[in-house]
Each structure stands twice: as structure tokens, then as C-alpha cells.
N, C-alpha and C positions, 0 to 999 in steps of 0.2 A: 206614646202615652203619656210624654211629658207636657202637654200642652196643645194648644191649637198649631195647624200647619204653618202658619205666619210667625208663629212666636221667634223672638230671637232667643237662642239656646246657645250654649257653650258648655260641652262637657270634657272636664279633663281633671286631673290633679291639681288644683288651685296653691298657687303659691302669690306672695305679693312683693313687689320691689318698686325702688324710683327708678326713673327713665331718663339717661343723658342722650339728647338727641346727638348731639357730636361731641363725642370725647375725644380730643385731637390728640391730648396727650397720652392716650393708650391707643388710638388707631382705632376708633371702634364707633361706628354709626349706632346708635341703640345701646348704649353699654348700661349696665344692670349696676343698681345700687342699692345699699341698706335692705338685701334681702331678708324677708321675714315669712313664717308659716302663714301668718295672717296680717288683716290690717294694722291691727293696733300695734303688733309687732314693728311693722315695717315704718310705720308713722314714728314710733319711739326710735328706730335707727337713722331717720332721715336726717336728723342734725348732727347726727355723731360722726366724729372720726375714730378712724382705728390705727393701731402701729404707733409707731415713733417716728415723728417728722425728720424727714431728710435720709431714713432708709427705705432701700428701694426693692430690696427683695428678703425672702424669708419670711420666717415666724412674726417679726415685728415689722413687714413692710407696711410703708406710710399709705392709708388711704383716706384723701379727703371727704369730710362731709358731703352728702348729697346734696345739701340746698347749696354750697360753695362752687360746685361743679355745673351749677345750671340744669339741675335735674327737674323733671315734672313730679309731681306728687305721685306717691304709691300705686300702681294699678294692678288686678289681680290677672294673673297669666295662668296658662297651662303648660305643666314641665314637657319638655321637648319630648319625653318618650312617645307623646302621642294624644292629639286632642279630635274630638267631634263638632261640628257645627251644624246647627239646625240648616235646612235649604235657604230659609230665607235670610238669615244670616250670612249664608256663605254668598248668597246673590250680592247681598249689600257690599260685601267687602271686596268683590269682583268687579263691581261697578262704580266704586266710591272714588270720586275726584279727590278725595285727601289722600287716599292709598295708593292711587295713581302717580299722584305728583310725587310722594315719598320715594316710590319705586323709581320713577324717572330720574330723581335727584341721586340716586343712590348707583344708577348706572351711569352715571355723567363724570364729569373730568375728575371728583373725589373718589371714584370707585376704590382705588389701591390706597389712599391715603386713610381712608374710613372704610374699614370690612365690616358688614352686618350680618354676614353669617354667623358670628359667634354666638349672638344672645336672639336667635330668631323667634324662640318661644316670648321671650320678652317684648319683642317687637310687636308680635302678633297682639298680644294683650293691648299694647300702647294703641295699636289701630282701632282695637274694639274700644276703646275709650272715646271714639269719636262718632259711635255709631247713633243714628236719630232717634233711636227708642232704646228702652232700659233691656240690656243684655241679660239674661237668666244664666247665672253661673253655677252648673251642677258639679259639685265636688266630690270627684269619686277617687280621691286620694290613697286609701287603704289598698284600692284594687289595681293600683299603678306601682310598679318596682321594679329596681334594677335585680339583675340576675345574680344571685350569690350561692355558693354551697356553704355547707355548715356541719358540724359535726352534729347538734341535734336538729338536724333539717326536718325530721317528720313532725317535730313540735313548729318549729321557725315557718316552715311555709305556709301554715294556717294562721299565721300571727299578722303583725302590722309594719314589721321592719322594713325598711327601705331598701335592704338588701337580704334577697331571700331566696330559696330554691322556687321554681315555678309549681304551681297547683293550679287544680280545677277552679279553684276559687279566683286566680288572677284575671286581672282583665286584659292588661296589658304588660307586657316584660320587656326591659329596657336594656342595653348594653350587651346583646347578642353580638359576639365578634368573629364566628365561624359559621359553616353549614351546620357542624356538628352541633354547636349552641343553640342554632333555631331548630333544628329537629328534636333536641332533647327537649326543650321549652314547648314545642307544639304536642309532644307527645304526652306530657305531664298536664297541660291545659285541656286537653280534648279527655284525657282518662284520668278520673279522679282516683282510681283504685291501685296505682301501680306505687309499691313501696318507695320510700326515700332510701337511695343507696350512696351514701357520700362518696364513696370511690368513684362511682358512674358519673356522677356529678362532677367532680372535678376531671375527669377523662374529656367528658363532653364539652364544658365550658370552657376549660383553663389548657386543655392539651394535655393533661399529665398521662402519664404511664399509668395503665391498670395494674392493679396490687392483686396480688393472692391472698387467702385469707391468713396465711403463715407471717405473710411479710408486713400486711397490717396491724398482726395481733405484735410481732416483735416491735413496730415502730411505735406502737401505742403503749407498749412496757417501757420502751427506752426515755420517750417524751420527757417525763417528769424530772429524770435525771439530768438532761439537758437543759432543760429550764432553769434549774438550779444552779448549775453551772454557769448559764448566761446571768443568773443574778449575781454570782459570785466576781464575775468579770465587769459587772456595772453596767451591762446592757439594758438600760431602764425601758427605752425606746422598743427594743425588740419584745420586751415582755407585753409591753403595753398593746403590741401589734396581735399578739396571741388571742385566740379563742377564749372566752371567760371560761367554759368548761376544761379546757386544757389546764389553766391556771389553777381552777379549783382543785382539779385531778393532782395536780402537782404539791399543792398544799396538803391535801389527802394522805400522798405518799410520805410526807414528812410528820406523819401523825398530827398536821394543824387543820384548822377549819376557821371558814371565814363566810358564812352561808349568803349573808347580807352585803358582802363588800364587792363593790363594781371592779373591773378590770385594773384600773390605775391604784385602788388601794390594794389591792392583791400584789401587784408588781412592787409597790412601794413596802408592802410587808416581806417580802423575799428579799429585796434589796437588803433592807435592814438587818434580817434575819442571817444571810449569808455574809455581810459583812461582819459580823460577830463570830461566826461559827467558821468561816471558809476564806481566810486572809490568802491560802496558799492551798490550791487545787491538788497539788501532787503531795501524797501518793494517791490518794482516797476522793473519789467524787464529793462533790458538796453534800449532794442528799446523803451518802451513806454516814457522813461526819453528824449532820443534824439528827438524824434519828437515834445514831448512838449517844449522843448528848441529851437526847429527849427523854431517853431511859435512863 
């Protein structure tokens, strides 16, 4: 239905990136650089370096600009979750002398020094840039996602987040690491009427123990106090890694609110408040102190 039988069609969640054919410093054949969600962003990133020169690891790790690493200009590619070729495009790919030469070289003497499996999706996009005819890219980005459980999963699974529970509207679900996760995803892709259960999702996807209703209710009730104690101990990274709805619940428990704040802002607000009221947690939890002083 996308066009004539001989059209070159490529159906995937489309991203863009520059392509380094031989990145010896990284040990990668076909390294990715300057990633972006669209062509304009990838072109903007192409000449930009990241991090601090000389730093080789961590958040400030230095990454040289694409154009200084011998990269080809950004190409569109389908994310590794999966992609679909039209028959005509796949026939060309399978018989292309250029692609065959690339594969033979990858299998040659440098196959250990330059690993090519790391970015096979970007490499496929690079191959398609040599197609003899125009390739029609069909972007199905919002229908392809990684699996992820969420306390507000009923809403999240019908949204466009990259990490969300599987739903009948999902086309491809990525990052399934065990048989239970595959079975859970398949069941929810096939049947759109199954109510979302965060407890069941975590059990199937992450292998977490199933909790009874009483245990779940107790953990929900105790969570705000634990988050405020974490704020009092200066655990900003821990707070920023929590679900937004849980941080909002912690604010609400302390008789505070910030409806439009993102996770980072809420974490910063909790840290600031805790530093004022909870310098020493003993003998009373931070949340109880804040409640008392609020009144």
C-alpha cells in the first residue's frame, strides 16, 4: 500500500547520525557520531565537540567533532529495534557490490581491531545512502519503543515515550531480556483490553517479586518519607532517578506542590527544603519535621 512493488521503501523509527567508516581509536567499524532525531539536529551536531579535552571517561568524557574524525555527513537510519525493507530495496542490498565489498573487508584481517556489530543500525543506514534510486523513508517512530514499566502505565502506554509499557498500539517493542518479558509484550500487543498492572509489569519485565495489595499499599505509604530522608542526605542523583509521580506525591505529603515542575526541579526543591529543616534526621524523619514546621 506504500507504493509500487519496485519502490525502494525503508520502514523504521528514523534517527540521523554521522558515520565514521573506521574509528581506530574506538575500535569500531562504522562508529556513530553527532546523533539527533532529525537531519537539522545531526548537521548541527556534526561539527561540535563534546566534553572536556583530555577526559576519557565519565560525564565530561571528550568526544571529538565528527568532521575531525573523518565522518561522512549524517544519514538517516532505523533504530536497532527493527526495520522493514521493501522487496526491491532488499534485493538491491543483497546484491550490491559496494555492500558486499564492505562485508568482505569487515570479515578480513581487521575484524578484531574494528568491530562492526556495535552500530549495525547506523551501518545499514550508511549502506542505503549508496542506493541507485531514491529511498523512501517511512518513519514509524512513535510506534516503536523500549519496554518500560511505569506507575502511571495506563496513560503512559498510549503515549509517545521512548520507554513505556507495551500496548495494542505498539508496533515493535525493544529491550525484552527474558521469556516472561516476551510473553508479556506479546499478550499486550495482541489484546488491547488488558488493564495495566504495574506490579505484573515489573514481575514479567524485570523479574521483580509479585506483591500483594497490602504490601504494595504499605510501600506506597512509606515512599514519601524515604524520599525526603534521601533529600536530607543529599542524594540528588537518587531523587532525579525516581518517577515524576512519586516525587509529586512526596511534595504533596509535605503539603507542598509544584504541578508544572519536572523531576530535576522537584528534586532541587526537596534538597533545598530538606537542607533547611532536616540537618539531623534523628530522632524524627525529615517529612514529619517539614509537616510540623509547615503548620
